[in-house]
C-alpha positions in Angstrom: 15.9 4.2 -0.8 14.4 6.7 1.7 16.2 8.1 4.7 14.9 7.6 8.2 13.6 11.2 8.2 11.7 10.7 4.9 10.2 7.5 6.1 9.0 9.4 9.2 7.3 12.0 7.0 5.6 9.2 5.0 4.4 7.5 8.1 3.1 10.8 9.5 1.2 11.5 6.3 -0.4 8.1 6.5 -1.3 8.4 10.1 -2.8 11.9 9.5 -4.7 10.7 6.4 -6.4 8.0 8.5 -7.7 10.5 10.9 -8.3 13.4 8.5 -9.2 13.6 4.9 -7.0 16.6 4.3 -3.3 16.6 5.4 -1.5 19.9 5.5 2.0 21.0 6.3 0.9 22.3 9.7 -0.5 18.9 10.7 2.8 17.1 9.8 4.8 19.8 11.6 2.7 19.4 14.8 2.8 15.6 14.7 6.5 15.4 14.2 7.3 18.4 16.3 9.4 20.0 13.5 9.4 23.4 11.8 7.2 24.0 8.7 10.2 24.7 6.6 11.6 21.2 7.4 8.3 19.7 6.3 8.2 21.7 3.1 11.8 20.5 2.2 11.0 16.9 2.9 7.7 17.1 0.9 9.6 18.5 -2.1 11.9 15.5 -2.0 9.0 13.1 -1.6 7.2 14.8 -4.4 10.2 14.5 -6.7 10.6 10.8 -5.8 6.9 10.2 -6.7 5.7 9.4 -3.1 3.2 12.3 -2.7 1.1 14.7 -4.7 0.6 18.3 -3.6 -0.6 21.4 -5.3 1.2 24.5 -4.2 0.0 25.3 -0.7 -2.6 22.5 -1.1 -3.4 19.2 0.6 -0.9 16.4 0.7 -1.8 13.0 -0.7 0.1 9.8 -0.9 0.6 8.4 -4.4 0.0 4.6 -4.9 3.7 3.9 -4.3 3.8 6.4 -1.4 0.8 4.7 0.3 2.4 1.3 -0.2 5.6 2.4 1.4 3.8 4.3 4.2 1.7 1.2 5.0 4.9 -0.9 5.2 6.6 1.5 7.6 3.5 1.8 9.8 3.0 -2.0 9.9 6.7 -2.4 11.0 6.2 0.2 13.7 3.0 -1.4 15.0 4.4 -4.9 15.1 7.6 -3.8 16.9 5.5 -1.7 19.4 3.3 -4.8 20.0 6.4 -7.0 20.7 8.0 -4.4 23.0 4.8 -3.8 25.0 3.2 -7.3 25.1 6.2 -9.6 25.2 8.9 -7.5 26.8 6.5 -5.4 28.9 8.2 -2.1 28.0 6.2 1.0 28.9 4.1 2.4 26.1 6.2 5.6 26.1 9.5 3.8 25.7 8.1 1.3 23.3 6.8 4.1 21.1 10.2 5.8 20.9 12.1 2.6 20.4 9.7 1.3 17.8 10.2 4.5 15.9 14.0 3.9 15.9 14.0 0.2 15.3 11.6 0.3 12.3 14.2 2.0 10.2 17.1 -0.4 10.9 15.6 -3.8 11.5 16.6 -6.4 8.8 14.0 -8.1 6.7 15.0 -11.4 8.1 14.7 -10.3 11.7 11.4 -8.5 11.0 9.9 -11.7 9.3 10.9 -13.8 12.3 9.4 -11.3 14.7 6.1 -11.4 12.8 6.2 -15.2 12.9 6.9 -15.2 16.6 4.0 -12.8 17.3 1.6 -15.0 15.1 2.5 -18.0 17.2 2.5 -16.3 20.5 -0.5 -16.7 22.8 -1.3 -14.0 25.2 
């Protein structure tokens, strides 16, 4: 089980790897607005758990399990964001912040029902 913070790091790596081929500590630090030392500590934990690969001072890559988890987290975020903005008409700024918080605590049951609701909802 990953902490909220570690999930945020995985999600950040996934987002950055979509835009860039090479992900570095500096990129993650800037995206999450945290110090490089915090990124390094989190990466060491993710590396020990098998979610990422990184040579010393090298690029950061998601492993197969890391990518699977990152995709799951990012999907949750995007679906919750869509619900908040399209259905509840929450501002994009608030929806972004709230989706980031909700994605970590929403139950599997609630999330599945949210997905079904959005699949059946007509804009």
